[in-house]
Structure formats: C-alpha cells, structure tokens
C-alpha positions in Angstrom: -5.5 29.0 12.4 -3.9 25.7 11.5 -2.0 24.7 14.6 0.7 22.4 13.2 2.5 23.0 9.9 5.5 21.2 8.5 7.7 24.3 8.1 7.6 25.1 11.8 7.4 21.6 13.2 10.5 20.6 11.4 12.4 23.2 13.5 11.2 21.9 16.9 11.1 18.1 16.6 14.2 16.5 17.9 13.0 12.9 18.0 15.1 10.4 19.9 14.4 7.6 17.3 15.5 4.1 17.7 14.5 0.5 17.4 11.8 -0.9 19.8 13.3 -1.8 23.1 16.4 0.4 22.7 14.9 3.8 22.2 17.3 5.7 24.4 20.5 4.1 23.1 20.1 4.6 19.3 21.3 7.7 17.5 18.6 10.0 16.1 17.3 9.4 12.5 17.3 12.4 10.2 15.0 13.4 7.4 17.9 13.5 5.1 18.8 9.9 5.9 15.3 8.7 5.2 14.9 10.5 1.9 18.3 9.3 0.8 17.3 5.7 1.7 14.1 6.1 -0.3 16.1 7.3 -3.3 18.5 4.4 -3.0 15.6 1.9 -2.9 13.4 3.3 -5.7 15.8 5.6 -7.7 15.6 9.3 -8.1 12.7 10.6 -10.1 13.1 14.4 -10.4 10.1 16.4 -9.4 8.3 13.3 -8.0 7.4 12.4 -4.4 10.0 10.2 -2.7 7.2 7.9 -1.3 3.8 7.2 -2.7 5.1 8.5 -6.0 2.4 6.9 -8.1 -0.9 8.5 -7.6 -4.2 10.0 -8.9 -5.9 13.3 -7.9 -9.5 13.7 -7.0 -11.9 16.4 -5.8 -14.9 16.2 -3.5 -16.5 17.3 -0.3 -16.8 16.2 3.3 -19.8 16.6 5.6 -19.2 16.0 9.3 -21.8 14.9 11.8 -22.8 16.2 15.2 -21.8 12.9 16.7 -18.2 14.0 16.4 -18.9 17.5 17.8 -19.3 15.9 21.2 -15.6 15.0 21.1 -14.0 17.7 18.9 -14.7 21.4 18.3 -13.1 21.1 14.8 -14.8 22.9 12.0 -14.5 19.7 10.1 -17.7 18.5 12.0 -19.8 21.6 11.6 -22.3 19.8 9.3 -21.5 22.1 6.4 -19.8 20.8 3.2 -16.0 21.1 3.3 -14.1 21.1 0.0 -11.6 18.3 -0.3 -8.5 17.8 -2.5 -7.7 14.1 -2.4 -4.9 11.9 -3.7 -5.0 8.1 -4.0 -1.6 6.4 -4.3 0.6 3.4 -4.2 3.2 3.1 -1.5 6.9 3.3 -2.5 8.9 5.7 -4.6 8.5 4.0 -8.0 6.1 6.0 -10.2 6.0 3.0 -12.6 5.2 0.4 -10.0 2.6 -2.3 -10.8 -0.8 -1.6 -9.4 -1.1 -5.3 -8.4 1.9 -5.4 -6.1 1.4 -6.3 -2.5 2.0 -2.9 -1.0 -0.2 -0.4 0.8 -2.6 1.9 -1.0 -3.0 5.4 0.3 -5.7 8.0 0.5 -4.6 11.6 1.5 -7.1 14.3 2.1 -6.7 18.1 2.4 -9.8 19.6 3.9 -10.2 23.3 3.1 -11.9 24.7 6.1 -13.5 28.2 6.6 -11.2 31.1 7.1 -8.4 29.5 5.2 -7.6 26.8 7.7 -6.5 23.4 6.5 -6.9 19.9 8.0 -4.9 17.0 6.5 -5.7 13.3 7.0 -3.4 10.7 5.5 -4.2 7.0 5.5 -3.3 3.6 4.1 -5.3 0.5 3.5 -3.7 -1.6 6.3 -5.0 -1.3 9.9 -1.4 -0.9 11.3 1.9 0.5 10.1 5.2 -1.4 9.8 7.3 0.8 12.1 6.9 1.7 15.7 9.9 4.1 15.5 11.4 5.9 12.5 14.5 3.8 12.9 12.5 0.8 11.6 11.4 2.8 8.6 14.9 3.8 7.8 16.2 0.3 8.2 13.6 -1.1 5.9 14.3 1.4 3.2 18.0 0.5 3.5 17.1 -3.1 3.2 15.2 -2.4 0.0 18.3 -0.8 -1.6 18.7 -2.1 -5.1 21.6 -4.4 -5.8 23.3 -3.1 -8.9 24.0 -6.6 -10.1 20.3 -7.7 -10.1 18.3 -4.4 -10.1 16.4 -5.8 -7.1 16.7 -5.7 -3.3 19.1 -8.2 -1.7 16.9 -11.0 -0.3 19.4 -11.6 2.6 19.1 -7.9 3.6 15.3 -8.1 3.6 15.3 -11.4 5.6 17.7 -9.8 8.2 15.5 -6.8 8.5 12.4 -8.9 9.1 14.1 -11.0 11.7 15.4 -8.0 13.6 12.3 -5.8 13.5 9.3 -7.5 15.1 7.2 -4.2 14.7 7.2 -4.9 10.9 5.4 -8.2 11.2 1.8 -7.1 11.7 1.6 -5.2 8.5 3.6 -7.8 6.6 1.1 -10.4 7.7 -1.8 -8.3 6.7 -0.4 -7.7 3.2 0.4 -11.4 2.8 -3.1 -12.5 3.8 -5.1 -9.9 1.9 -4.9 -9.3 -1.9 -4.7 -5.7 -3.0 -7.9 -3.8 -3.7 -9.5 -4.0 -7.1 -10.0 -0.3 -7.1 -9.2 2.7 -4.9 -13.0 3.0 -4.6 -13.3 -0.4 -3.0 -10.8 -0.1 -0.3 -11.0 1.0 3.3 -8.4 3.4 4.6 -7.0 3.6 8.1 -5.5 6.5 10.0 -3.0 4.2 11.8 -2.0 6.9 14.2 -3.8 8.0 17.4 -4.9 11.6 17.6 -6.4 13.8 20.3 -9.9 15.2 19.8 -10.5 18.4 21.9 -14.0 19.6 22.7 -15.1 23.1 23.5 -14.4 22.6 27.2 -10.8 21.4 26.3 -11.6 17.8 27.2 -9.2 15.5 25.4 -10.3 12.1 23.9 -7.9 9.7 22.2 -9.2 8.5 18.9 -8.4 6.6 15.7 -10.3 6.7 12.5 -10.9 4.8 9.2 -12.8 5.5 6.0 -15.1 2.7 4.8 -16.3 2.6 1.1 -20.0 2.6 0.4 -19.2 0.6 -2.7 -18.0 -2.2 -0.4 -14.6 -3.7 -0.1 -13.4 -5.8 -3.0 -9.9 -7.3 -3.5 -8.2 -8.7 -6.6 -8.7 -12.4 -7.2 -5.7 -14.6 -7.5 -6.0 -14.6 -11.3 -6.4 -10.8 -11.5 -3.1 -10.4 -9.5 -1.2 -11.6 -12.6 -3.6 -10.5 -15.4 -4.6 -6.9 -14.6 -2.9 -4.1 -16.5 0.0 -2.5 -14.8 -1.8 0.9 -14.4 -5.4 -0.2 -13.8 -6.1 1.7 -10.5 -6.1 5.2 -12.0 -8.4 4.2 -14.9 -10.7 2.4 -12.6 -11.1 5.5 -10.4 -11.6 7.8 -13.4 -14.3 5.5 -14.8 -16.0 5.0 -11.5 -16.3 8.8 -10.8 -17.8 9.3 -14.3 -20.6 6.9 -13.2 -21.4 9.0 -10.2 -20.0 10.1 -6.8 -17.9 7.7 -4.7 -18.5 7.8 -1.0 -16.7 6.7 2.2 -18.1 6.8 5.8 -15.7 8.2 8.3 -15.8 5.9 11.4 -14.3 7.1 14.7 -13.0 4.7 17.3 -12.9 6.0 20.9 -9.8 5.0 22.9 -9.8 3.7 26.5 -7.2 3.7 29.2 -4.3 1.4 28.3 -4.9 1.5 24.6 -1.6 2.0 22.6 -1.3 5.8 22.1 2.1 6.2 20.5 2.6 2.9 18.5 1.0 2.7 15.1 2.0 -1.0 14.7 -0.5 -2.0 17.4 -4.3 -2.3 16.8 -6.9 -1.3 19.4 -9.3 -4.0 20.7 -12.3 -4.5 18.4 -14.6 -3.9 21.4 -13.9 -0.2 21.4 -16.8 2.3 20.9 -17.2 3.2 17.2 -19.4 5.8 15.6 -19.9 7.3 12.2 -18.9 11.0 12.1 -19.1 12.0 8.5 -19.2 11.2 4.8 -16.5 11.8 2.2 -17.9 12.2 -1.4 -15.4 12.1 -4.3 -17.1 13.7 -7.3 -14.3 13.7 -9.9 -10.8 12.2 -10.4 -8.0 13.1 -12.8 -4.4 12.4 -13.6 -2.1 14.2 -11.2 0.0 16.2 -13.6 -1.1 19.8 -13.3 -4.1 18.9 -11.0 -4.9 20.3 -7.6 -3.2 17.5 -5.6 0.1 17.5 -7.5 1.8 20.1 -5.3 0.0 19.5 -2.0 2.4 18.3 0.7 0.0 16.0 2.6 1.7 16.4 5.9 -0.5 14.7 8.6 0.6 17.4 11.1 -1.2 20.1 9.3 -4.0 20.2 11.8 -6.7 22.7 12.6 -8.1 23.6 16.0 -10.0 20.8 17.7 -7.5 18.0 16.7 -4.0 17.5 18.0 -1.2 14.9 17.6 -0.1 12.4 20.2 3.6 11.8 21.0 3.8 9.0 18.4 7.4 9.3 17.2 6.6 8.0 13.7 3.8 10.6 13.4 6.0 13.4 14.6 8.9 12.4 12.3 6.7 12.4 9.2 6.6 16.2 9.1 10.4 16.9 8.7 10.8 14.0 6.3 7.9 15.3 4.2 9.4 18.8 4.2 12.7 17.4 2.9 11.0 15.4 0.1 8.7 18.3 -0.8 11.5 20.8 -1.0 13.5 18.6 -3.4 10.4 18.0 -5.4 9.7 21.7 -5.9 13.3 22.2 -6.9 12.9 19.6 -9.6 15.4 17.3 -8.0 
C-alpha cells in the first residue's frame, strides 16, 4: 500500500520550522499561514490551486529499468509500463501569469502502480529550491504581498527578504542566469529533495533525481522573452504531443556520505554517480479543466513501498500545506 498520504501525514508532522541558523528559536509555521500568504500574494481564485495555479494536463506511461532495482524494490522499476497522469505548471498562484516570466516551471507526476498504489513525483526546472526551511517560504510569500496602491509587491519588502534569507540566493541566481524554457517539452525537471531508496534487503540509499528531455533543452531567446504570447506554453505542449510522443529520461544520482540530505537549497557535487533508471513518455496533453490532473493533489509524500522521505523539513511541510490548499479548492473557495 502507499506508505505516506497527505491526510495522515498532516496529523503527525509537527515541524519545528525556522530560518536557517535559528531553527530551534523560531515558532512553528502552519499550513494555514502559508496558504493565507499565497492568497495575499496572488489573490484568491476560487477552485484553483494556491500555488502552481496555471497548468496543463497530460497523460502517458513510465517504464523503469533494472538499474534502479538494485537500489529500490519499488514497483515503479519493474520494467512494465506504468500509467502516468501528469501536470505541467507555472510557479505562483496567478492563473493568468505570463508564460515568459522568470519563475520555475513544474512537472508533477502521478504513477498509477499495480494493486491501486500511487507514487507521486513533483519537480521544478531549477536544480535547487529557494527555502531550506518552511519559514523562508512563508517569509517570501509575505514579501510578495501586493501593495494595494500599486497592485505589485513592495520592492523594499522583497529586498529585505533577499538580504535576510541567504538560502534563497541559489535559486534566484539560477533564474536570473537562465531564460525560461521555450516549451514544457524542452525543459529538464529536478526533484530538489533527497529521498531514500530501499531495496529488497532493506538497505537504504540516499538519492536525488531529475528528468531530462529527449527533445533537448531549449530556452527562450532575449527577444522571445518580450514577444511570445502570454499563454504559449500550453499551446506548445498540445502541438508537440500531436506530432508524436514526448520523452524524458529519469536520471538517478547516488548520494555519498556528507552530501546534504535535508536541505533542498544545496546541490550535490557533480562527481556523484548517476545512472538512467527509466523513461517517461507523454502521449497526449490537454487543458486542465475537466481533465484527469485537475483534481489530483500532487503531494510528494504520496509514496509507495521502496521509496521513503528524508527528514527534510520543507519536504515534510509540503503535505499539510497541500492538504489545506486542496481542501479549499474542492470546496470552491
């Protein structure tokens, strides 16, 4: 059975969440605070996700490889095709955001394993995250709160956030140095968190993963940043899947002693062992209204046997915050 689900995890996670360097002194962050901060930053859009609100559904399959079976007993790597319900998205809570903005793109996958088990994998197109602790996430959303006078975030609040939260700088630098992808199909996606792979002898291996597009990575040019239509990403994906299947290789990175295990803002050394462990094939894409992905809560802690979370506080906090957002969404709020 699926080992971690949002509804149960939300009851048992009491995360002591704080800014880096003062983890024990800060008061806990609650899911209600985070969702409220997202709503203040992006507005309330009834029935919509509070984050990654703008997105596109897709369907496909995943075929795992025996190379992964040496590290994990998960049915994901049985070698048999596994149905996938995917969602590609733009970070942030604005469903009308421009597809050319310098923000992360997301790829969320629900693997429908045999016997009704589920495995979720959620990724973004930056190698690291902007928050080592949920407190940083909350503080950034509060800094993004719209000024009623301008309809935009307060630049002074954003500057103060950047100066006081060094864990934000790695992702900010990546987004500044790399133009957004020209298509969801020409972007790599990174798991950012560390997970545990567990083999049939219960041996645990720390891993990270990323999905690399067979179409190659392609970013917008400087001129395209200002000339592309506001909603080009969905159309590009729909058109691409009509031409034929879109594929990504799943690459697994094997951790070593001393590698950051519980901090998604820190990258692992490039010298780590890496191997291909499967192929994701997206065969069709569609607008999300009424499609299979629309009501999926892509909680990354929905995990089947053979994979387990680490004690990463951001990873553990995502489940209760997703539950809060999901519940409001289903209520039409």
